[in-house]
PDB file of N, H, CA, C and O in Angstrom:
ATOM      1  N   UNK A   1     -64.893  51.527  15.302  1.00  0.00           N
ATOM      2  CA  UNK A   1     -65.764  50.459  14.853  1.00  0.00           C
ATOM      3  C   UNK A   1     -67.209  50.716  15.269  1.00  0.00           C
ATOM      4  O   UNK A   1     -68.137  50.518  14.485  1.00  0.00           O
ATOM      5  N   UNK A   2     -67.385  51.154  16.499  1.00  0.00           N
ATOM      6  H   UNK A   2     -66.630  51.314  17.136  1.00  0.00           H
ATOM      7  CA  UNK A   2     -68.742  51.414  16.991  1.00  0.00           C
ATOM      8  C   UNK A   2     -69.387  52.574  16.239  1.00  0.00           C
ATOM      9  O   UNK A   2     -70.605  52.613  16.065  1.00  0.00           O
ATOM     10  N   UNK A   3     -68.550  53.526  15.791  1.00  0.00           N
ATOM     11  H   UNK A   3     -67.560  53.494  15.932  1.00  0.00           H
ATOM     12  CA  UNK A   3     -69.095  54.660  15.055  1.00  0.00           C
ATOM     13  C   UNK A   3     -69.746  54.190  13.760  1.00  0.00           C
ATOM     14  O   UNK A   3     -70.784  54.714  13.358  1.00  0.00           O
ATOM     15  N   UNK A   4     -69.140  53.209  13.110  1.00  0.00           N
ATOM     16  H   UNK A   4     -68.296  52.783  13.436  1.00  0.00           H
ATOM     17  CA  UNK A   4     -69.697  52.691  11.864  1.00  0.00           C
ATOM     18  C   UNK A   4     -71.026  51.976  12.110  1.00  0.00           C
ATOM     19  O   UNK A   4     -71.958  52.085  11.312  1.00  0.00           O
ATOM     20  N   UNK A   5     -71.099  51.261  13.198  1.00  0.00           N
ATOM     21  H   UNK A   5     -70.343  51.172  13.846  1.00  0.00           H
ATOM     22  CA  UNK A   5     -72.360  50.579  13.539  1.00  0.00           C
ATOM     23  C   UNK A   5     -73.445  51.607  13.817  1.00  0.00           C
ATOM     24  O   UNK A   5     -74.581  51.443  13.372  1.00  0.00           O
ATOM     25  N   UNK A   6     -73.110  52.664  14.547  1.00  0.00           N
ATOM     26  H   UNK A   6     -72.187  52.798  14.908  1.00  0.00           H
ATOM     27  CA  UNK A   6     -74.083  53.730  14.801  1.00  0.00           C
ATOM     28  C   UNK A   6     -74.512  54.394  13.498  1.00  0.00           C
ATOM     29  O   UNK A   6     -75.696  54.655  13.281  1.00  0.00           O
ATOM     30  N   UNK A   7     -73.538  54.664  12.636  1.00  0.00           N
ATOM     31  H   UNK A   7     -72.577  54.452  12.812  1.00  0.00           H
ATOM     32  CA  UNK A   7     -73.824  55.319  11.362  1.00  0.00           C
ATOM     33  C   UNK A   7     -74.739  54.448  10.498  1.00  0.00           C
ATOM     34  O   UNK A   7     -75.705  54.946   9.920  1.00  0.00           O
ATOM     35  N   UNK A   8     -74.440  53.171  10.411  1.00  0.00           N
ATOM     36  H   UNK A   8     -73.655  52.767  10.880  1.00  0.00           H
ATOM     37  CA  UNK A   8     -75.267  52.253   9.620  1.00  0.00           C
ATOM     38  C   UNK A   8     -76.668  52.165  10.218  1.00  0.00           C
ATOM     39  O   UNK A   8     -77.652  52.133   9.478  1.00  0.00           O
ATOM     40  N   UNK A   9     -76.773  52.127  11.531  1.00  0.00           N
ATOM     41  H   UNK A   9     -75.974  52.153  12.132  1.00  0.00           H
ATOM     42  CA  UNK A   9     -78.079  52.065  12.192  1.00  0.00           C
ATOM     43  C   UNK A   9     -78.882  53.328  11.918  1.00  0.00           C
ATOM     44  O   UNK A   9     -80.072  53.250  11.614  1.00  0.00           O
ATOM     45  N   UNK A  10     -78.254  54.475  12.020  1.00  0.00           N
ATOM     46  H   UNK A  10     -77.287  54.539  12.267  1.00  0.00           H
ATOM     47  CA  UNK A  10     -78.951  55.741  11.774  1.00  0.00           C
ATOM     48  C   UNK A  10     -79.382  55.835  10.315  1.00  0.00           C
ATOM     49  O   UNK A  10     -80.504  56.251  10.027  1.00  0.00           O
ATOM     50  N   UNK A  11     -78.503  55.454   9.395  1.00  0.00           N
ATOM     51  H   UNK A  11     -77.591  55.117   9.629  1.00  0.00           H
ATOM     52  CA  UNK A  11     -78.860  55.481   7.970  1.00  0.00           C
ATOM     53  C   UNK A  11     -80.014  54.518   7.702  1.00  0.00           C
ATOM     54  O   UNK A  11     -80.920  54.833   6.930  1.00  0.00           O
ATOM     55  N   UNK A  12     -79.983  53.357   8.330  1.00  0.00           N
ATOM     56  H   UNK A  12     -79.247  53.101   8.956  1.00  0.00           H
ATOM     57  CA  UNK A  12     -81.078  52.394   8.167  1.00  0.00           C
ATOM     58  C   UNK A  12     -82.400  52.942   8.665  1.00  0.00           C
ATOM     59  O   UNK A  12     -83.428  52.778   8.008  1.00  0.00           O
ATOM     60  N   UNK A  13     -82.385  53.589   9.816  1.00  0.00           N
ATOM     61  H   UNK A  13     -81.550  53.723  10.350  1.00  0.00           H
ATOM     62  CA  UNK A  13     -83.613  54.169  10.370  1.00  0.00           C
ATOM     63  C   UNK A  13     -84.124  55.288   9.471  1.00  0.00           C
ATOM     64  O   UNK A  13     -85.326  55.385   9.225  1.00  0.00           O
ATOM     65  N   UNK A  14     -83.226  56.129   8.980  1.00  0.00           N
ATOM     66  H   UNK A  14     -82.249  56.050   9.179  1.00  0.00           H
ATOM     67  CA  UNK A  14     -83.624  57.229   8.096  1.00  0.00           C
ATOM     68  C   UNK A  14     -84.219  56.679   6.804  1.00  0.00           C
ATOM     69  O   UNK A  14     -85.259  57.161   6.355  1.00  0.00           O
ATOM     70  N   UNK A  15     -83.584  55.686   6.203  1.00  0.00           N
ATOM     71  H   UNK A  15     -82.739  55.294   6.568  1.00  0.00           H
ATOM     72  CA  UNK A  15     -84.112  55.095   4.971  1.00  0.00           C
ATOM     73  C   UNK A  15     -85.461  54.424   5.210  1.00  0.00           C
ATOM     74  O   UNK A  15     -86.372  54.548   4.391  1.00  0.00           O
ATOM     75  N   UNK A  16     -85.590  53.718   6.325  1.00  0.00           N
ATOM     76  H   UNK A  16     -84.850  53.618   6.990  1.00  0.00           H
ATOM     77  CA  UNK A  16     -86.856  53.058   6.649  1.00  0.00           C
ATOM     78  C   UNK A  16     -87.974  54.086   6.810  1.00  0.00           C
ATOM     79  O   UNK A  16     -89.075  53.886   6.296  1.00  0.00           O
ATOM     80  N   UNK A  17     -87.702  55.180   7.516  1.00  0.00           N
ATOM     81  H   UNK A  17     -86.808  55.342   7.933  1.00  0.00           H
ATOM     82  CA  UNK A  17     -88.737  56.197   7.708  1.00  0.00           C
ATOM     83  C   UNK A  17     -89.077  56.892   6.391  1.00  0.00           C
ATOM     84  O   UNK A  17     -90.238  57.228   6.157  1.00  0.00           O
ATOM     85  N   UNK A  18     -88.085  57.110   5.531  1.00  0.00           N
ATOM     86  H   UNK A  18     -87.142  56.836   5.721  1.00  0.00           H
ATOM     87  CA  UNK A  18     -88.333  57.727   4.230  1.00  0.00           C
ATOM     88  C   UNK A  18     -89.207  56.828   3.359  1.00  0.00           C
ATOM     89  O   UNK A  18     -90.160  57.304   2.742  1.00  0.00           O
ATOM     90  N   UNK A  19     -88.896  55.551   3.305  1.00  0.00           N
ATOM     91  H   UNK A  19     -88.122  55.165   3.806  1.00  0.00           H
ATOM     92  CA  UNK A  19     -89.702  54.611   2.520  1.00  0.00           C
ATOM     93  C   UNK A  19     -91.111  54.519   3.091  1.00  0.00           C
ATOM     94  O   UNK A  19     -92.082  54.457   2.337  1.00  0.00           O
ATOM     95  N   UNK A  20     -91.228  54.511   4.406  1.00  0.00           N
ATOM     96  H   UNK A  20     -90.439  54.561   5.018  1.00  0.00           H
ATOM     97  CA  UNK A  20     -92.544  54.449   5.046  1.00  0.00           C
ATOM     98  C   UNK A  20     -93.369  55.685   4.706  1.00  0.00           C
ATOM     99  O   UNK A  20     -94.559  55.572   4.411  1.00  0.00           O
ATOM    100  N   UNK A  21     -92.753  56.855   4.743  1.00  0.00           N
ATOM    101  H   UNK A  21     -91.787  56.947   4.982  1.00  0.00           H
ATOM    102  CA  UNK A  21     -93.456  58.098   4.417  1.00  0.00           C
ATOM    103  C   UNK A  21     -93.865  58.121   2.946  1.00  0.00           C
ATOM    104  O   UNK A  21     -94.976  58.544   2.625  1.00  0.00           O
ATOM    105  N   UNK A  22     -92.987  57.672   2.048  1.00  0.00           N
ATOM    106  H   UNK A  22     -92.085  57.329   2.309  1.00  0.00           H
ATOM    107  CA  UNK A  22     -93.317  57.627   0.622  1.00  0.00           C
ATOM    108  C   UNK A  22     -94.448  56.640   0.349  1.00  0.00           C
ATOM    109  O   UNK A  22     -95.297  56.895  -0.506  1.00  0.00           O
ATOM    110  N   UNK A  23     -94.469  55.529   1.059  1.00  0.00           N
ATOM    111  H   UNK A  23     -93.779  55.322   1.753  1.00  0.00           H
ATOM    112  CA  UNK A  23     -95.536  54.547   0.890  1.00  0.00           C
ATOM    113  C   UNK A  23     -96.871  55.125   1.356  1.00  0.00           C
ATOM    114  O   UNK A  23     -97.894  54.928   0.700  1.00  0.00           O
ATOM    115  N   UNK A  24     -96.865  55.829   2.474  1.00  0.00           N
ATOM    116  H   UNK A  24     -96.034  55.989   3.006  1.00  0.00           H
ATOM    117  CA  UNK A  24     -98.095  56.469   2.955  1.00  0.00           C
ATOM    118  C   UNK A  24     -98.584  57.518   1.969  1.00  0.00           C
ATOM    119  O   UNK A  24     -99.786  57.645   1.737  1.00  0.00           O
ATOM    120  N   UNK A  25     -97.655  58.271   1.390  1.00  0.00           N
ATOM    121  H   UNK A  25     -96.678  58.167   1.578  1.00  0.00           H
ATOM    122  CA  UNK A  25     -98.029  59.305   0.426  1.00  0.00           C
ATOM    123  C   UNK A  25     -98.633  58.674  -0.828  1.00  0.00           C
ATOM    124  O   UNK A  25     -99.628  59.174  -1.354  1.00  0.00           O
ATOM    125  N   UNK A  26     -98.042  57.585  -1.308  1.00  0.00           N
ATOM    126  H   UNK A  26     -97.234  57.179  -0.881  1.00  0.00           H
ATOM    127  CA  UNK A  26     -98.571  56.907  -2.496  1.00  0.00           C
ATOM    128  C   UNK A  26     -99.951  56.322  -2.213  1.00  0.00           C
ATOM    129  O   UNK A  26    -100.833  56.371  -3.070  1.00  0.00           O
ATOM    130  N   UNK A  27    -100.140  55.777  -1.034  1.00  0.00           N
ATOM    131  H   UNK A  27     -99.423  55.737  -0.338  1.00  0.00           H
ATOM    132  CA  UNK A  27    -101.447  55.222  -0.659  1.00  0.00           C
ATOM    133  C   UNK A  27    -102.491  56.329  -0.573  1.00  0.00           C
ATOM    134  O   UNK A  27    -103.632  56.136  -0.993  1.00  0.00           O
ATOM    135  N   UNK A  28    -102.113  57.486  -0.032  1.00  0.00           N
ATOM    136  H   UNK A  28    -101.187  57.642   0.310  1.00  0.00           H
ATOM    137  CA  UNK A  28    -103.035  58.612   0.073  1.00  0.00           C
ATOM    138  C   UNK A  28    -103.416  59.119  -1.320  1.00  0.00           C
ATOM    139  O   UNK A  28    -104.578  59.440  -1.566  1.00  0.00           O
ATOM    140  N   UNK A  29    -102.437  59.193  -2.231  1.00  0.00           N
ATOM    141  H   UNK A  29    -101.493  58.932  -2.030  1.00  0.00           H
ATOM    142  CA  UNK A  29    -102.738  59.636  -3.596  1.00  0.00           C
ATOM    143  C   UNK A  29    -103.676  58.657  -4.290  1.00  0.00           C
ATOM    144  O   UNK A  29    -104.562  59.077  -5.034  1.00  0.00           O
ATOM    145  N   UNK A  30    -103.494  57.357  -4.059  1.00  0.00           N
ATOM    146  H   UNK A  30    -102.774  57.016  -3.455  1.00  0.00           H
ATOM    147  CA  UNK A  30    -104.365  56.350  -4.668  1.00  0.00           C
ATOM    148  C   UNK A  30    -105.789  56.493  -4.140  1.00  0.00           C
ATOM    149  O   UNK A  30    -106.747  56.382  -4.905  1.00  0.00           O
ATOM    150  N   UNK A  31    -105.935  56.738  -2.839  1.00  0.00           N
ATOM    151  H   UNK A  31    -105.157  56.829  -2.217  1.00  0.00           H
ATOM    152  CA  UNK A  31    -107.273  56.930  -2.266  1.00  0.00           C
ATOM    153  C   UNK A  31    -107.923  58.190  -2.830  1.00  0.00           C
ATOM    154  O   UNK A  31    -109.124  58.199  -3.100  1.00  0.00           O
ATOM    155  N   UNK A  32    -107.139  59.254  -3.011  1.00  0.00           N
ATOM    156  H   UNK A  32    -106.164  59.247  -2.792  1.00  0.00           H
ATOM    157  CA  UNK A  32    -107.682  60.484  -3.593  1.00  0.00           C
ATOM    158  C   UNK A  32    -108.152  60.257  -5.023  1.00  0.00           C
ATOM    159  O   UNK A  32    -109.222  60.726  -5.411  1.00  0.00           O
ATOM    160  N   UNK A  33    -107.350  59.534  -5.809  1.00  0.00           N
ATOM    161  H   UNK A  33    -106.481  59.153  -5.493  1.00  0.00           H
ATOM    162  CA  UNK A  33    -107.754  59.240  -7.194  1.00  0.00           C
ATOM    163  C   UNK A  33    -109.039  58.421  -7.229  1.00  0.00           C
ATOM    164  O   UNK A  33    -109.918  58.671  -8.054  1.00  0.00           O
ATOM    165  N   UNK A  34    -109.145  57.440  -6.331  1.00  0.00           N
ATOM    166  H   UNK A  34    -108.431  57.237  -5.661  1.00  0.00           H
ATOM    167  CA  UNK A  34    -110.344  56.603  -6.289  1.00  0.00           C
ATOM    168  C   UNK A  34    -111.556  57.433  -5.885  1.00  0.00           C
ATOM    169  O   UNK A  34    -112.641  57.247  -6.436  1.00  0.00           O
ATOM    170  N   UNK A  35    -111.390  58.340  -4.938  1.00  0.00           N
ATOM    171  H   UNK A  35    -110.509  58.491  -4.490  1.00  0.00           H
ATOM    172  CA  UNK A  35    -112.499  59.184  -4.511  1.00  0.00           C
ATOM    173  C   UNK A  35    -112.924  60.120  -5.639  1.00  0.00           C
ATOM    174  O   UNK A  35    -114.119  60.340  -5.835  1.00  0.00           O
ATOM    175  N   UNK A  36    -111.974  60.669  -6.379  1.00  0.00           N
ATOM    176  H   UNK A  36    -111.003  60.490  -6.220  1.00  0.00           H
ATOM    177  CA  UNK A  36    -112.311  61.535  -7.511  1.00  0.00           C
ATOM    178  C   UNK A  36    -113.058  60.741  -8.567  1.00  0.00           C
ATOM    179  O   UNK A  36    -114.043  61.227  -9.123  1.00  0.00           O
ATOM    180  N   UNK A  37    -112.600  59.514  -8.855  1.00  0.00           N
ATOM    181  H   UNK A  37    -111.800  59.119  -8.403  1.00  0.00           H
ATOM    182  CA  UNK A  37    -113.283  58.679  -9.847  1.00  0.00           C
ATOM    183  C   UNK A  37    -114.698  58.349  -9.389  1.00  0.00           C
ATOM    184  O   UNK A  37    -115.624  58.350 -10.201  1.00  0.00           O
ATOM    185  N   UNK A  38    -114.877  58.070  -8.109  1.00  0.00           N
ATOM    186  H   UNK A  38    -114.124  58.069  -7.450  1.00  0.00           H
ATOM    187  CA  UNK A  38    -116.217  57.786  -7.587  1.00  0.00           C
ATOM    188  C   UNK A  38    -117.110  59.015  -7.700  1.00  0.00           C
ATOM    189  O   UNK A  38    -118.285  58.898  -8.048  1.00  0.00           O
ATOM    190  N   UNK A  39    -116.561  60.190  -7.409  1.00  0.00           N
ATOM    191  H   UNK A  39    -115.607  60.285  -7.126  1.00  0.00           H
ATOM    192  CA  UNK A  39    -117.361  61.410  -7.511  1.00  0.00           C
ATOM    193  C   UNK A  39    -117.748  61.699  -8.954  1.00  0.00           C
ATOM    194  O   UNK A  39    -118.873  62.125  -9.216  1.00  0.00           O
ATOM    195  N   UNK A  40    -116.832  61.472  -9.896  1.00  0.00           N
ATOM    196  H   UNK A  40    -115.918  61.126  -9.683  1.00  0.00           H
ATOM    197  CA  UNK A  40    -117.140  61.690 -11.311  1.00  0.00           C
ATOM    198  C   UNK A  40    -118.229  60.725 -11.755  1.00  0.00           C
ATOM    199  O   UNK A  40    -119.162  61.121 -12.454  1.00  0.00           O
ATOM    200  N   UNK A  41    -118.118  59.463 -11.358  1.00  0.00           N
ATOM    201  H   UNK A  41    -117.360  59.142 -10.790  1.00  0.00           H
ATOM    202  CA  UNK A  41    -119.138  58.479 -11.730  1.00  0.00           C
ATOM    203  C   UNK A  41    -120.485  58.852 -11.120  1.00  0.00           C
ATOM    204  O   UNK A  41    -121.520  58.718 -11.773  1.00  0.00           O
ATOM    205  N   UNK A  42    -120.479  59.317  -9.883  1.00  0.00           N
ATOM    206  H   UNK A  42    -119.638  59.426  -9.352  1.00  0.00           H
ATOM    207  CA  UNK A  42    -121.731  59.714  -9.223  1.00  0.00           C
ATOM    208  C   UNK A  42    -122.353  60.917  -9.933  1.00  0.00           C
ATOM    209  O   UNK A  42    -123.569  60.961 -10.122  1.00  0.00           O
ATOM    210  N   UNK A  43    -121.525  61.896 -10.330  1.00  0.00           N
ATOM    211  H   UNK A  43    -120.537  61.860 -10.176  1.00  0.00           H
ATOM    212  CA  UNK A  43    -122.048  63.067 -11.044  1.00  0.00           C
ATOM    213  C   UNK A  43    -122.584  62.669 -12.414  1.00  0.00           C
ATOM    214  O   UNK A  43    -123.610  63.185 -12.855  1.00  0.00           O
ATOM    215  N   UNK A  44    -121.890  61.752 -13.087  1.00  0.00           N
ATOM    216  H   UNK A  44    -121.056  61.333 -12.729  1.00  0.00           H
ATOM    217  CA  UNK A  44    -122.368  61.302 -14.390  1.00  0.00           C
ATOM    218  C   UNK A  44    -123.713  60.607 -14.271  1.00  0.00           C
ATOM    219  O   UNK A  44    -124.594  60.815 -15.105  1.00  0.00           O
ATOM    220  N   UNK A  45    -123.881  59.790 -13.249  1.00  0.00           N
ATOM    221  H   UNK A  45    -123.166  59.621 -12.571  1.00  0.00           H
ATOM    222  CA  UNK A  45    -125.170  59.125 -13.054  1.00  0.00           C
ATOM    223  C   UNK A  45    -126.262  60.131 -12.721  1.00  0.00           C
ATOM    224  O   UNK A  45    -127.393  60.007 -13.191  1.00  0.00           O
ATOM    225  N   UNK A  46    -125.926  61.117 -11.917  1.00  0.00           N
ATOM    226  H   UNK A  46    -125.007  61.218 -11.535  1.00  0.00           H
ATOM    227  CA  UNK A  46    -126.917  62.113 -11.520  1.00  0.00           C
ATOM    228  C   UNK A  46    -127.336  62.973 -12.711  1.00  0.00           C
ATOM    229  O   UNK A  46    -128.506  63.338 -12.832  1.00  0.00           O
ATOM    230  N   UNK A  47    -126.390  63.295 -13.586  1.00  0.00           N
ATOM    231  H   UNK A  47    -125.440  62.999 -13.488  1.00  0.00           H
ATOM    232  CA  UNK A  47    -126.673  64.187 -14.702  1.00  0.00           C
ATOM    233  C   UNK A  47    -127.085  63.457 -15.975  1.00  0.00           C
ATOM    234  O   UNK A  47    -127.380  64.094 -16.986  1.00  0.00           O
ATOM    235  N   UNK A  48    -127.110  62.142 -15.935  1.00  0.00           N
ATOM    236  H   UNK A  48    -126.871  61.624 -15.114  1.00  0.00           H
ATOM    237  CA  UNK A  48    -127.390  61.400 -17.166  1.00  0.00           C
ATOM    238  C   UNK A  48    -128.872  61.483 -17.514  1.00  0.00           C
ATOM    239  O   UNK A  48    -129.725  61.748 -16.667  1.00  0.00           O
ATOM    240  N   UNK A  49    -129.141  61.247 -18.791  1.00  0.00           N
ATOM    241  H   UNK A  49    -128.448  61.032 -19.479  1.00  0.00           H
ATOM    242  CA  UNK A  49    -130.520  61.178 -19.262  1.00  0.00           C
ATOM    243  C   UNK A  49    -131.049  59.818 -18.850  1.00  0.00           C
ATOM    244  O   UNK A  49    -130.546  58.789 -19.301  1.00  0.00           O
ATOM    245  N   UNK A  50    -132.046  59.807 -18.007  1.00  0.00           N
ATOM    246  H   UNK A  50    -132.455  60.643 -17.640  1.00  0.00           H
ATOM    247  CA  UNK A  50    -132.520  58.552 -17.452  1.00  0.00           C
ATOM    248  C   UNK A  50    -133.567  57.886 -18.330  1.00  0.00           C
ATOM    249  O   UNK A  50    -134.126  56.862 -17.937  1.00  0.00           O
ATOM    250  N   UNK A  51    -133.850  58.434 -19.503  1.00  0.00           N
ATOM    251  H   UNK A  51    -133.396  59.266 -19.821  1.00  0.00           H
ATOM    252  CA  UNK A  51    -134.776  57.798 -20.425  1.00  0.00           C
ATOM    253  C   UNK A  51    -133.978  57.225 -21.578  1.00  0.00           C
ATOM    254  O   UNK A  51    -133.355  57.956 -22.348  1.00  0.00           O
ATOM    255  N   UNK A  52    -134.006  55.938 -21.684  1.00  0.00           N
ATOM    256  H   UNK A  52    -134.512  55.344 -21.058  1.00  0.00           H
ATOM    257  CA  UNK A  52    -133.346  55.280 -22.797  1.00  0.00           C
ATOM    258  C   UNK A  52    -134.352  55.110 -23.916  1.00  0.00           C
ATOM    259  O   UNK A  52    -135.557  55.224 -23.690  1.00  0.00           O
ATOM    260  N   UNK A  53    -133.879  54.842 -25.106  1.00  0.00           N
ATOM    261  H   UNK A  53    -132.901  54.750 -25.290  1.00  0.00           H
ATOM    262  CA  UNK A  53    -134.784  54.770 -26.258  1.00  0.00           C
ATOM    263  C   UNK A  53    -135.778  53.636 -26.116  1.00  0.00           C
ATOM    264  O   UNK A  53    -136.921  53.775 -26.551  1.00  0.00           O
ATOM    265  N   UNK A  54    -135.390  52.531 -25.529  1.00  0.00           N
ATOM    266  H   UNK A  54    -134.461  52.419 -25.176  1.00  0.00           H
ATOM    267  CA  UNK A  54    -136.343  51.431 -25.408  1.00  0.00           C
ATOM    268  C   UNK A  54    -137.425  51.730 -24.376  1.00  0.00           C
ATOM    269  O   UNK A  54    -138.467  51.075 -24.377  1.00  0.00           O
ATOM    270  N   UNK A  55    -137.203  52.701 -23.499  1.00  0.00           N
ATOM    271  H   UNK A  55    -136.356  53.233 -23.498  1.00  0.00           H
ATOM    272  CA  UNK A  55    -138.256  53.109 -22.567  1.00  0.00           C
ATOM    273  C   UNK A  55    -139.268  54.011 -23.259  1.00  0.00           C
ATOM    274  O   UNK A  55    -140.445  54.005 -22.900  1.00  0.00           O
ATOM    275  N   UNK A  56    -138.831  54.777 -24.235  1.00  0.00           N
ATOM    276  H   UNK A  56    -137.875  54.781 -24.526  1.00  0.00           H
ATOM    277  CA  UNK A  56    -139.687  55.757 -24.890  1.00  0.00           C
ATOM    278  C   UNK A  56    -140.321  55.171 -26.145  1.00  0.00           C
ATOM    279  O   UNK A  56    -141.515  55.361 -26.379  1.00  0.00           O
ATOM    280  N   UNK A  57    -139.548  54.472 -26.943  1.00  0.00           N
ATOM    281  H   UNK A  57    -138.578  54.318 -26.752  1.00  0.00           H
ATOM    282  CA  UNK A  57    -140.042  53.907 -28.198  1.00  0.00           C
ATOM    283  C   UNK A  57    -139.866  52.395 -28.168  1.00  0.00           C
ATOM    284  O   UNK A  57    -138.801  51.903 -27.793  1.00  0.00           O
ATOM    285  N   UNK A  58    -140.890  51.660 -28.555  1.00  0.00           N
ATOM    286  H   UNK A  58    -141.755  52.060 -28.859  1.00  0.00           H
ATOM    287  CA  UNK A  58    -140.713  50.208 -28.621  1.00  0.00           C
ATOM    288  C   UNK A  58    -139.799  49.848 -29.790  1.00  0.00           C
ATOM    289  O   UNK A  58    -139.704  50.613 -30.750  1.00  0.00           O
ATOM    290  N   UNK A  59    -139.136  48.716 -29.728  1.00  0.00           N
ATOM    291  H   UNK A  59    -139.214  48.094 -28.949  1.00  0.00           H
ATOM    292  CA  UNK A  59    -138.297  48.303 -30.854  1.00  0.00           C
ATOM    293  C   UNK A  59    -139.123  48.171 -32.128  1.00  0.00           C
ATOM    294  O   UNK A  59    -140.313  47.861 -32.073  1.00  0.00           O
ATOM    295  N   UNK A  60    -138.499  48.404 -33.257  1.00  0.00           N
ATOM    296  H   UNK A  60    -137.532  48.655 -33.301  1.00  0.00           H
ATOM    297  CA  UNK A  60    -139.229  48.451 -34.528  1.00  0.00           C
ATOM    298  C   UNK A  60    -139.901  47.134 -34.861  1.00  0.00           C
ATOM    299  O   UNK A  60    -140.984  47.136 -35.446  1.00  0.00           O
ATOM    300  N   UNK A  61    -139.307  46.032 -34.513  1.00  0.00           N
ATOM    301  H   UNK A  61    -138.427  46.031 -34.037  1.00  0.00           H
ATOM    302  CA  UNK A  61    -139.905  44.739 -34.828  1.00  0.00           C
ATOM    303  C   UNK A  61    -141.149  44.451 -34.014  1.00  0.00           C
ATOM    304  O   UNK A  61    -141.944  43.596 -34.404  1.00  0.00           O
ATOM    305  N   UNK A  62    -141.347  45.131 -32.900  1.00  0.00           N
ATOM    306  H   UNK A  62    -140.701  45.826 -32.583  1.00  0.00           H
ATOM    307  CA  UNK A  62    -142.482  44.869 -32.023  1.00  0.00           C
ATOM    308  C   UNK A  62    -143.553  45.947 -32.099  1.00  0.00           C
ATOM    309  O   UNK A  62    -144.505  45.916 -31.319  1.00  0.00           O
ATOM    310  N   UNK A  63    -143.424  46.901 -33.018  1.00  0.00           N
ATOM    311  H   UNK A  63    -142.651  46.927 -33.652  1.00  0.00           H
ATOM    312  CA  UNK A  63    -144.400  47.980 -33.138  1.00  0.00           C
ATOM    313  C   UNK A  63    -145.702  47.403 -33.682  1.00  0.00           C
ATOM    314  O   UNK A  63    -145.702  46.719 -34.705  1.00  0.00           O
ATOM    315  N   UNK A  64    -146.826  47.682 -32.989  1.00  0.00           N
ATOM    316  H   UNK A  64    -146.826  48.238 -32.158  1.00  0.00           H
ATOM    317  CA  UNK A  64    -148.136  47.220 -33.451  1.00  0.00           C
ATOM    318  C   UNK A  64    -148.651  48.200 -34.485  1.00  0.00           C
ATOM    319  O   UNK A  64    -148.704  49.406 -34.245  1.00  0.00           O
ATOM    320  N   UNK A  65    -149.031  47.670 -35.639  1.00  0.00           N
ATOM    321  H   UNK A  65    -148.988  46.690 -35.834  1.00  0.00           H
ATOM    322  CA  UNK A  65    -149.525  48.543 -36.699  1.00  0.00           C
ATOM    323  C   UNK A  65    -150.993  48.318 -36.927  1.00  0.00           C
ATOM    324  O   UNK A  65    -151.590  48.966 -37.787  1.00  0.00           O
TER     325      UNK A  65
END
């Protein structure tokens, strides 16, 4: 009888540690994805054309003739 209790306890500990490790791995992957997305957004902002058309040309309705 005691062997079954030990076995169930050991299986419970193993399952708990496995789930804990998988949760940490999933959290780490999510942080990596977020960091990659932030880096892509930062590179896009750095490489973007910072002159928009309204900065260079006035809207057609407001052009002084």
